[in-house]
mmCIF file as gemmi writes it, N, C-alpha and C atoms, coordinates in Angstrom:
data_model
loop_
_atom_site.group_PDB
_atom_site.id
_atom_site.type_symbol
_atom_site.label_atom_id
_atom_site.label_alt_id
_atom_site.label_comp_id
_atom_site.label_asym_id
_atom_site.label_entity_id
_atom_site.label_seq_id
_atom_site.pdbx_PDB_ins_code
_atom_site.Cartn_x
_atom_site.Cartn_y
_atom_site.Cartn_z
_atom_site.occupancy
_atom_site.B_iso_or_equiv
_atom_site.pdbx_formal_charge
_atom_site.auth_seq_id
_atom_site.auth_asym_id
_atom_site.pdbx_PDB_model_num
ATOM 1 N N . MET Axp A 1 ? 191.67 -144.536 -110.78 1 0 ? 1 A 1
ATOM 2 C CA . MET Axp A 1 ? 191.825 -144.768 -108.785 1 0 ? 1 A 1
ATOM 3 C C . MET Axp A 1 ? 190.692 -143.796 -108.571 1 0 ? 1 A 1
ATOM 4 N N . SER Axp A 2 ? 190.332 -144 -106.592 1 0 ? 2 A 1
ATOM 5 C CA . SER Axp A 2 ? 189.415 -143.385 -106.279 1 0 ? 2 A 1
ATOM 6 C C . SER Axp A 2 ? 190.043 -142.731 -105.67 1 0 ? 2 A 1
ATOM 7 N N . LYS Axp A 3 ? 189.711 -141.322 -105.17 1 0 ? 3 A 1
ATOM 8 C CA . LYS Axp A 3 ? 190.57 -140.562 -104.256 1 0 ? 3 A 1
ATOM 9 C C . LYS Axp A 3 ? 190.3 -140.482 -102.788 1 0 ? 3 A 1
ATOM 10 N N . VAL Axp A 4 ? 188.766 -141.088 -102.925 1 0 ? 4 A 1
ATOM 11 C CA . VAL Axp A 4 ? 188.203 -141.419 -101.95 1 0 ? 4 A 1
ATOM 12 C C . VAL Axp A 4 ? 188.958 -142.302 -100.811 1 0 ? 4 A 1
ATOM 13 N N . PRO Axp A 5 ? 189.354 -142.663 -99.712 1 0 ? 5 A 1
ATOM 14 C CA . PRO Axp A 5 ? 189.628 -143.541 -99.278 1 0 ? 5 A 1
ATOM 15 C C . PRO Axp A 5 ? 188.585 -144.67 -98.272 1 0 ? 5 A 1
ATOM 16 N N . ASP Axp A 6 ? 189.198 -145.801 -98.461 1 0 ? 6 A 1
ATOM 17 C CA . ASP Axp A 6 ? 188.036 -146.991 -97.929 1 0 ? 6 A 1
ATOM 18 C C . ASP Axp A 6 ? 188.126 -146.112 -96.06 1 0 ? 6 A 1
ATOM 19 N N . PHE Axp A 7 ? 186.43 -146.567 -96.528 1 0 ? 7 A 1
ATOM 20 C CA . PHE Axp A 7 ? 185.548 -145.77 -95.161 1 0 ? 7 A 1
ATOM 21 C C . PHE Axp A 7 ? 186.296 -146.268 -93.445 1 0 ? 7 A 1
ATOM 22 N N . HIS Axp A 8 ? 187.158 -148.07 -93.68 1 0 ? 8 A 1
ATOM 23 C CA . HIS Axp A 8 ? 187.533 -148.199 -92.731 1 0 ? 8 A 1
ATOM 24 C C . HIS Axp A 8 ? 188.823 -147.158 -92.478 1 0 ? 8 A 1
ATOM 25 N N . ASP Axp A 9 ? 189.318 -147.546 -93.525 1 0 ? 9 A 1
ATOM 26 C CA . ASP Axp A 9 ? 191.016 -146.045 -93.546 1 0 ? 9 A 1
ATOM 27 C C . ASP Axp A 9 ? 190.355 -144.555 -92.773 1 0 ? 9 A 1
ATOM 28 N N . PHE Axp A 10 ? 189.229 -144.478 -93.646 1 0 ? 10 A 1
ATOM 29 C CA . PHE Axp A 10 ? 188.659 -143.104 -92.866 1 0 ? 10 A 1
ATOM 30 C C . PHE Axp A 10 ? 188.995 -142.79 -92.037 1 0 ? 10 A 1
ATOM 31 N N . GLN Axp A 11 ? 188.059 -143.757 -90.933 1 0 ? 11 A 1
ATOM 32 C CA . GLN Axp A 11 ? 187.905 -143.782 -89.613 1 0 ? 11 A 1
ATOM 33 C C . GLN Axp A 11 ? 188.951 -144.2 -88.522 1 0 ? 11 A 1
ATOM 34 N N . ARG Axp A 12 ? 189.893 -145.25 -89.102 1 0 ? 12 A 1
ATOM 35 C CA . ARG Axp A 12 ? 191.636 -145.002 -88.476 1 0 ? 12 A 1
ATOM 36 C C . ARG Axp A 12 ? 192.193 -143.486 -88.681 1 0 ? 12 A 1
ATOM 37 N N . ALA Axp A 13 ? 191.714 -142.979 -90.179 1 0 ? 13 A 1
ATOM 38 C CA . ALA Axp A 13 ? 192.759 -141.67 -89.785 1 0 ? 13 A 1
ATOM 39 C C . ALA Axp A 13 ? 192.328 -140.9 -89.396 1 0 ? 13 A 1
ATOM 40 N N . ILE Axp A 14 ? 190.79 -140.622 -88.693 1 0 ? 14 A 1
ATOM 41 C CA . ILE Axp A 14 ? 190.215 -140.055 -87.535 1 0 ? 14 A 1
ATOM 42 C C . ILE Axp A 14 ? 190.852 -139.962 -86.933 1 0 ? 14 A 1
ATOM 43 N N . GLY Axp A 15 ? 190.724 -141.354 -86.21 1 0 ? 15 A 1
ATOM 44 C CA . GLY Axp A 15 ? 191.069 -141.794 -84.791 1 0 ? 15 A 1
ATOM 45 C C . GLY Axp A 15 ? 192.656 -141.508 -84.628 1 0 ? 15 A 1
ATOM 46 N N . ALA Axp A 16 ? 193.624 -141.404 -85.653 1 0 ? 16 A 1
ATOM 47 C CA . ALA Axp A 16 ? 195.002 -141.205 -85.612 1 0 ? 16 A 1
ATOM 48 C C . ALA Axp A 16 ? 194.865 -139.73 -85.144 1 0 ? 16 A 1
ATOM 49 N N . ARG Axp A 17 ? 194.147 -138.682 -85.72 1 0 ? 17 A 1
ATOM 50 C CA . ARG Axp A 17 ? 193.834 -137.17 -85.43 1 0 ? 17 A 1
ATOM 51 C C . ARG Axp A 17 ? 193.327 -137.417 -84.022 1 0 ? 17 A 1
ATOM 52 N N . LEU Axp A 18 ? 192.568 -137.556 -83.869 1 0 ? 18 A 1
ATOM 53 C CA . LEU Axp A 18 ? 192.066 -137.499 -82.535 1 0 ? 18 A 1
ATOM 54 C C . LEU Axp A 18 ? 193.302 -137.942 -81.284 1 0 ? 18 A 1
ATOM 55 N N . ARG Axp A 19 ? 194.048 -139.082 -81.533 1 0 ? 19 A 1
ATOM 56 C CA . ARG Axp A 19 ? 195.055 -139.201 -80.456 1 0 ? 19 A 1
ATOM 57 C C . ARG Axp A 19 ? 195.843 -137.888 -81.221 1 0 ? 19 A 1
ATOM 58 N N . GLU Axp A 20 ? 196.459 -137.869 -82.12 1 0 ? 20 A 1
ATOM 59 C CA . GLU Axp A 20 ? 197.119 -136.939 -82.19 1 0 ? 20 A 1
ATOM 60 C C . GLU Axp A 20 ? 197.336 -135.476 -81.537 1 0 ? 20 A 1
ATOM 61 N N . LEU Axp A 21 ? 196.011 -135.402 -81.479 1 0 ? 21 A 1
ATOM 62 C CA . LEU Axp A 21 ? 195.687 -133.957 -80.957 1 0 ? 21 A 1
ATOM 63 C C . LEU Axp A 21 ? 195.355 -134.624 -79.473 1 0 ? 21 A 1
ATOM 64 N N . ARG Axp A 22 ? 194.987 -134.993 -78.383 1 0 ? 22 A 1
ATOM 65 C CA . ARG Axp A 22 ? 194.787 -135.354 -77.687 1 0 ? 22 A 1
ATOM 66 C C . ARG Axp A 22 ? 196.493 -135.352 -76.749 1 0 ? 22 A 1
ATOM 67 N N . VAL Axp A 23 ? 197.136 -136.525 -77.559 1 0 ? 23 A 1
ATOM 68 C CA . VAL Axp A 23 ? 198.633 -136.323 -76.811 1 0 ? 23 A 1
ATOM 69 C C . VAL Axp A 23 ? 199.655 -135.183 -76.712 1 0 ? 23 A 1
ATOM 70 N N . SER Axp A 24 ? 199.027 -134.377 -78.131 1 0 ? 24 A 1
ATOM 71 C CA . SER Axp A 24 ? 199.209 -133.018 -78.111 1 0 ? 24 A 1
ATOM 72 C C . SER Axp A 24 ? 199.182 -131.932 -76.834 1 0 ? 24 A 1
ATOM 73 N N . ARG Axp A 25 ? 198.404 -132.415 -76.26 1 0 ? 25 A 1
ATOM 74 C CA . ARG Axp A 25 ? 198.018 -131.383 -75.16 1 0 ? 25 A 1
ATOM 75 C C . ARG Axp A 25 ? 197.829 -131.737 -74.03 1 0 ? 25 A 1
ATOM 76 N N . GLY Axp A 26 ? 198.641 -133.411 -73.811 1 0 ? 26 A 1
ATOM 77 C CA . GLY Axp A 26 ? 199.367 -134.006 -72.725 1 0 ? 26 A 1
ATOM 78 C C . GLY Axp A 26 ? 198.177 -134.817 -71.688 1 0 ? 26 A 1
ATOM 79 N N . TRP Axp A 27 ? 196.911 -134.518 -72.481 1 0 ? 27 A 1
ATOM 80 C CA . TRP Axp A 27 ? 196.131 -135.059 -71.944 1 0 ? 27 A 1
ATOM 81 C C . TRP Axp A 27 ? 195.694 -136.723 -72.212 1 0 ? 27 A 1
ATOM 82 N N . THR Axp A 28 ? 195.468 -137.191 -71.274 1 0 ? 28 A 1
ATOM 83 C CA . THR Axp A 28 ? 194.916 -139.332 -70.553 1 0 ? 28 A 1
ATOM 84 C C . THR Axp A 28 ? 193.661 -139.169 -72.034 1 0 ? 28 A 1
ATOM 85 N N . GLN Axp A 29 ? 193.301 -140.251 -72.367 1 0 ? 29 A 1
ATOM 86 C CA . GLN Axp A 29 ? 192.376 -140.458 -72.732 1 0 ? 29 A 1
ATOM 87 C C . GLN Axp A 29 ? 190.574 -139.751 -72.145 1 0 ? 29 A 1
ATOM 88 N N . GLU Axp A 30 ? 191.009 -140.028 -70.851 1 0 ? 30 A 1
ATOM 89 C CA . GLU Axp A 30 ? 190.064 -140.323 -69.776 1 0 ? 30 A 1
ATOM 90 C C . GLU Axp A 30 ? 189.482 -138.55 -69.933 1 0 ? 30 A 1
ATOM 91 N N . ARG Axp A 31 ? 190.564 -137.943 -70.146 1 0 ? 31 A 1
ATOM 92 C CA . ARG Axp A 31 ? 190.19 -136.492 -69.433 1 0 ? 31 A 1
ATOM 93 C C . ARG Axp A 31 ? 190.269 -135.738 -70.987 1 0 ? 31 A 1
ATOM 94 N N . ALA Axp A 32 ? 190.567 -136.428 -71.938 1 0 ? 32 A 1
ATOM 95 C CA . ALA Axp A 32 ? 189.458 -136.022 -73.343 1 0 ? 32 A 1
ATOM 96 C C . ALA Axp A 32 ? 188.035 -136.244 -73.365 1 0 ? 32 A 1
ATOM 97 N N . ALA Axp A 33 ? 187.839 -138.088 -72.636 1 0 ? 33 A 1
ATOM 98 C CA . ALA Axp A 33 ? 186.423 -138.437 -72.687 1 0 ? 33 A 1
ATOM 99 C C . ALA Axp A 33 ? 185.859 -137.485 -72.05 1 0 ? 33 A 1
ATOM 100 N N . ASN Axp A 34 ? 186.29 -136.936 -71.346 1 0 ? 34 A 1
ATOM 101 C CA . ASN Axp A 34 ? 185.309 -136.082 -69.934 1 0 ? 34 A 1
ATOM 102 C C . ASN Axp A 34 ? 185.584 -134.991 -70.565 1 0 ? 34 A 1
ATOM 103 N N . HIS Axp A 35 ? 186.152 -134.269 -72.073 1 0 ? 35 A 1
ATOM 104 C CA . HIS Axp A 35 ? 185.876 -132.841 -71.793 1 0 ? 35 A 1
ATOM 105 C C . HIS Axp A 35 ? 185.282 -132.447 -73.23 1 0 ? 35 A 1
ATOM 106 N N . VAL Axp A 36 ? 185.194 -134.117 -73.822 1 0 ? 36 A 1
ATOM 107 C CA . VAL Axp A 36 ? 184.658 -133.999 -74.99 1 0 ? 36 A 1
ATOM 108 C C . VAL Axp A 36 ? 182.561 -134.503 -74.778 1 0 ? 36 A 1
ATOM 109 N N . GLY Axp A 37 ? 182.814 -135.072 -73.561 1 0 ? 37 A 1
ATOM 110 C CA . GLY Axp A 37 ? 181.297 -135.636 -72.978 1 0 ? 37 A 1
ATOM 111 C C . GLY Axp A 37 ? 181.048 -136.98 -73.487 1 0 ? 37 A 1
ATOM 112 N N . LEU Axp A 38 ? 181.905 -137.85 -73.232 1 0 ? 38 A 1
ATOM 113 C CA . LEU Axp A 38 ? 181.874 -139.334 -74.171 1 0 ? 38 A 1
ATOM 114 C C . LEU Axp A 38 ? 182.391 -140.635 -72.917 1 0 ? 38 A 1
ATOM 115 N N . ASN Axp A 39 ? 181.785 -141.391 -72.758 1 0 ? 39 A 1
ATOM 116 C CA . ASN Axp A 39 ? 182.893 -142.272 -71.91 1 0 ? 39 A 1
ATOM 117 C C . ASN Axp A 39 ? 184.094 -142.89 -72.281 1 0 ? 39 A 1
ATOM 118 N N . ILE Axp A 40 ? 184.758 -143.415 -71.202 1 0 ? 40 A 1
ATOM 119 C CA . ILE Axp A 40 ? 186.015 -143.004 -71.711 1 0 ? 40 A 1
ATOM 120 C C . ILE Axp A 40 ? 185.841 -144.216 -72.879 1 0 ? 40 A 1
ATOM 121 N N . ARG Axp A 41 ? 185.056 -145.553 -72.898 1 0 ? 41 A 1
ATOM 122 C CA . ARG Axp A 41 ? 185.554 -146.337 -74.257 1 0 ? 41 A 1
ATOM 123 C C . ARG Axp A 41 ? 185.053 -146.017 -75.291 1 0 ? 41 A 1
ATOM 124 N N . HIS Axp A 42 ? 183.657 -145.174 -75.283 1 0 ? 42 A 1
ATOM 125 C CA . HIS Axp A 42 ? 183.615 -144.71 -76.831 1 0 ? 42 A 1
ATOM 126 C C . HIS Axp A 42 ? 184.879 -144.21 -77.382 1 0 ? 42 A 1
ATOM 127 N N . TRP Axp A 43 ? 185.763 -143.32 -76.295 1 0 ? 43 A 1
ATOM 128 C CA . TRP Axp A 43 ? 186.27 -142.195 -76.714 1 0 ? 43 A 1
ATOM 129 C C . TRP Axp A 43 ? 187.988 -143.646 -76.849 1 0 ? 43 A 1
ATOM 130 N N . GLN Axp A 44 ? 188.529 -144.396 -76.251 1 0 ? 44 A 1
ATOM 131 C CA . GLN Axp A 44 ? 189.037 -145.384 -77.347 1 0 ? 44 A 1
ATOM 132 C C . GLN Axp A 44 ? 188.868 -146.682 -78.529 1 0 ? 44 A 1
ATOM 133 N N . LYS Axp A 45 ? 187.227 -146.047 -79.051 1 0 ? 45 A 1
ATOM 134 C CA . LYS Axp A 45 ? 186.863 -146.836 -79.922 1 0 ? 45 A 1
ATOM 135 C C . LYS Axp A 45 ? 187.431 -145.671 -81.067 1 0 ? 45 A 1
ATOM 136 N N . ALA Axp A 46 ? 186.948 -144.359 -80.377 1 0 ? 46 A 1
ATOM 137 C CA . ALA Axp A 46 ? 187.065 -143.578 -81.598 1 0 ? 46 A 1
ATOM 138 C C . ALA Axp A 46 ? 188.172 -143.062 -82.101 1 0 ? 46 A 1
ATOM 139 N N . GLU Axp A 47 ? 189.465 -143.446 -80.892 1 0 ? 47 A 1
ATOM 140 C CA . GLU Axp A 47 ? 190.587 -143.591 -81.663 1 0 ? 47 A 1
ATOM 141 C C . GLU Axp A 47 ? 191.306 -144.48 -82.442 1 0 ? 47 A 1
ATOM 142 N N . SER Axp A 48 ? 190.543 -145.539 -81.714 1 0 ? 48 A 1
ATOM 143 C CA . SER Axp A 48 ? 191.016 -146.851 -83.269 1 0 ? 48 A 1
ATOM 144 C C . SER Axp A 48 ? 191.158 -146.917 -84.02 1 0 ? 48 A 1
ATOM 145 N N . GLY Axp A 49 ? 190.008 -146.222 -84.162 1 0 ? 49 A 1
ATOM 146 C CA . GLY Axp A 49 ? 188.933 -146.197 -85.648 1 0 ? 49 A 1
ATOM 147 C C . GLY Axp A 49 ? 187.646 -147.155 -86.006 1 0 ? 49 A 1
ATOM 148 N N . SER Axp A 50 ? 187.706 -147.701 -84.422 1 0 ? 50 A 1
ATOM 149 C CA . SER Axp A 50 ? 186.789 -148.539 -84.407 1 0 ? 50 A 1
ATOM 150 C C . SER Axp A 50 ? 185.409 -148.122 -84.644 1 0 ? 50 A 1
ATOM 151 N N . VAL Axp A 51 ? 184.481 -147.545 -84.035 1 0 ? 51 A 1
ATOM 152 C CA . VAL Axp A 51 ? 183.377 -146.756 -83.828 1 0 ? 51 A 1
ATOM 153 C C . VAL Axp A 51 ? 183.306 -145.84 -84.965 1 0 ? 51 A 1
ATOM 154 N N . ASN Axp A 52 ? 181.989 -145.942 -85.566 1 0 ? 52 A 1
ATOM 155 C CA . ASN Axp A 52 ? 181.191 -144.527 -86.362 1 0 ? 52 A 1
ATOM 156 C C . ASN Axp A 52 ? 180.667 -142.833 -85.713 1 0 ? 52 A 1
ATOM 157 N N . LEU Axp A 53 ? 181.858 -142.133 -85.624 1 0 ? 53 A 1
ATOM 158 C CA . LEU Axp A 53 ? 181.272 -140.582 -85.126 1 0 ? 53 A 1
ATOM 159 C C . LEU Axp A 53 ? 180.391 -140.185 -85.521 1 0 ? 53 A 1
ATOM 160 N N . THR Axp A 54 ? 179.914 -139.498 -85.054 1 0 ? 54 A 1
ATOM 161 C CA . THR Axp A 54 ? 177.987 -138.395 -86.05 1 0 ? 54 A 1
ATOM 162 C C . THR Axp A 54 ? 178.636 -137.328 -85.921 1 0 ? 54 A 1
ATOM 163 N N . ILE Axp A 55 ? 177.887 -136.597 -87.181 1 0 ? 55 A 1
ATOM 164 C CA . ILE Axp A 55 ? 178.996 -135.421 -86.753 1 0 ? 55 A 1
ATOM 165 C C . ILE Axp A 55 ? 178.821 -134.718 -85.552 1 0 ? 55 A 1
ATOM 166 N N . ARG Axp A 56 ? 177.326 -134.906 -85.342 1 0 ? 56 A 1
ATOM 167 C CA . ARG Axp A 56 ? 177.667 -133.913 -83.431 1 0 ? 56 A 1
ATOM 168 C C . ARG Axp A 56 ? 178.813 -133.923 -82.653 1 0 ? 56 A 1
ATOM 169 N N . THR Axp A 57 ? 178.906 -135.695 -82.662 1 0 ? 57 A 1
ATOM 170 C CA . THR Axp A 57 ? 180.576 -136.132 -81.751 1 0 ? 57 A 1
ATOM 171 C C . THR Axp A 57 ? 181.39 -135.165 -82.336 1 0 ? 57 A 1
ATOM 172 N N . LEU Axp A 58 ? 182.038 -135.284 -83.625 1 0 ? 58 A 1
ATOM 173 C CA . LEU Axp A 58 ? 182.802 -135.018 -84.312 1 0 ? 58 A 1
ATOM 174 C C . LEU Axp A 58 ? 182.495 -133.364 -84.057 1 0 ? 58 A 1
ATOM 175 N N . HIS Axp A 59 ? 181.357 -132.318 -83.841 1 0 ? 59 A 1
ATOM 176 C CA . HIS Axp A 59 ? 181.601 -130.948 -83.679 1 0 ? 59 A 1
ATOM 177 C C . HIS Axp A 59 ? 181.589 -130.938 -82.373 1 0 ? 59 A 1
ATOM 178 N N . ARG Axp A 60 ? 181.068 -131.519 -81.232 1 0 ? 60 A 1
ATOM 179 C CA . ARG Axp A 60 ? 181.743 -131.843 -79.485 1 0 ? 60 A 1
ATOM 180 C C . ARG Axp A 60 ? 183.399 -132.1 -79.989 1 0 ? 60 A 1
ATOM 181 N N . ILE Axp A 61 ? 183.921 -132.598 -80.243 1 0 ? 61 A 1
ATOM 182 C CA . ILE Axp A 61 ? 185.369 -132.946 -80.295 1 0 ? 61 A 1
ATOM 183 C C . ILE Axp A 61 ? 185.881 -131.806 -81.158 1 0 ? 61 A 1
ATOM 184 N N . ALA Axp A 62 ? 186.133 -131.237 -82.221 1 0 ? 62 A 1
ATOM 185 C CA . ALA Axp A 62 ? 186.321 -130.085 -82.199 1 0 ? 62 A 1
ATOM 186 C C . ALA Axp A 62 ? 186.575 -128.839 -81.544 1 0 ? 62 A 1
ATOM 187 N N . ALA Axp A 63 ? 185.487 -128.646 -80.806 1 0 ? 63 A 1
ATOM 188 C CA . ALA Axp A 63 ? 184.903 -127.811 -80.185 1 0 ? 63 A 1
ATOM 189 C C . ALA Axp A 63 ? 185.761 -127.961 -78.423 1 0 ? 63 A 1
ATOM 190 N N . ALA Axp A 64 ? 185.859 -129.127 -77.986 1 0 ? 64 A 1
ATOM 191 C CA . ALA Axp A 64 ? 186.472 -129.232 -76.781 1 0 ? 64 A 1
ATOM 192 C C . ALA Axp A 64 ? 188.272 -129.176 -77.156 1 0 ? 64 A 1
ATOM 193 N N . PHE Axp A 65 ? 188.533 -129.176 -78.208 1 0 ? 65 A 1
ATOM 194 C CA . PHE Axp A 65 ? 189.899 -129.53 -78.735 1 0 ? 65 A 1
ATOM 195 C C . PHE Axp A 65 ? 190.403 -128.017 -79.428 1 0 ? 65 A 1
ATOM 196 N N . ASP Axp A 66 ? 189.335 -127.138 -79.569 1 0 ? 66 A 1
ATOM 197 C CA . ASP Axp A 66 ? 189.273 -125.422 -79.872 1 0 ? 66 A 1
ATOM 198 C C . ASP Axp A 66 ? 189.971 -125.826 -81.439 1 0 ? 66 A 1
ATOM 199 N N . VAL Axp A 67 ? 189.124 -126.82 -82.461 1 0 ? 67 A 1
ATOM 200 C CA . VAL Axp A 67 ? 189.757 -126.601 -83.785 1 0 ? 67 A 1
ATOM 201 C C . VAL Axp A 67 ? 189.103 -126.487 -84.733 1 0 ? 67 A 1
ATOM 202 N N . ALA Axp A 68 ? 188.976 -126.265 -86.108 1 0 ? 68 A 1
ATOM 203 C CA . ALA Axp A 68 ? 187.59 -126.66 -86.881 1 0 ? 68 A 1
ATOM 204 C C . ALA Axp A 68 ? 186.978 -128.072 -86.98 1 0 ? 68 A 1
ATOM 205 N N . PRO Axp A 69 ? 186.549 -128.37 -87.713 1 0 ? 69 A 1
ATOM 206 C CA . PRO Axp A 69 ? 186.023 -129.809 -87.669 1 0 ? 69 A 1
ATOM 207 C C . PRO Axp A 69 ? 186.723 -130.155 -88.866 1 0 ? 69 A 1
ATOM 208 N N . ALA Axp A 70 ? 187.124 -129.717 -89.604 1 0 ? 70 A 1
ATOM 209 C CA . ALA Axp A 70 ? 188.188 -130.025 -90.738 1 0 ? 70 A 1
ATOM 210 C C . ALA Axp A 70 ? 189.268 -130.294 -90.359 1 0 ? 70 A 1
ATOM 211 N N . ASP Axp A 71 ? 189.604 -129.765 -89.227 1 0 ? 71 A 1
ATOM 212 C CA . ASP Axp A 71 ? 191.667 -129.975 -88.763 1 0 ? 71 A 1
ATOM 213 C C . ASP Axp A 71 ? 191.17 -131.548 -88.431 1 0 ? 71 A 1
ATOM 214 N N . LEU Axp A 72 ? 189.641 -131.997 -87.835 1 0 ? 72 A 1
ATOM 215 C CA . LEU Axp A 72 ? 190.412 -133.77 -87.298 1 0 ? 72 A 1
ATOM 216 C C . LEU Axp A 72 ? 190.207 -134.777 -88.312 1 0 ? 72 A 1
ATOM 217 N N . LEU Axp A 73 ? 190.304 -134.206 -90.009 1 0 ? 73 A 1
ATOM 218 C CA . LEU Axp A 73 ? 190.54 -134.908 -90.992 1 0 ? 73 A 1
ATOM 219 C C . LEU Axp A 73 ? 191.917 -135.194 -91.336 1 0 ? 73 A 1
């Protein structure tokens, strides 16, 4: 059995982590999107796990939340 999750499960797990980070700071989705430099719809898709985030976007998110990129997983 593989230790690597299904791709879509992986996307959803990252989205759940993004939501967790955002909520822990008391930010709205709009504030998080603005802080990262994304439009609100893209942020919503990221949180729902329905968009494939680039490495660059993950780096921007990590920087905006002041966490290591690995903390997004």
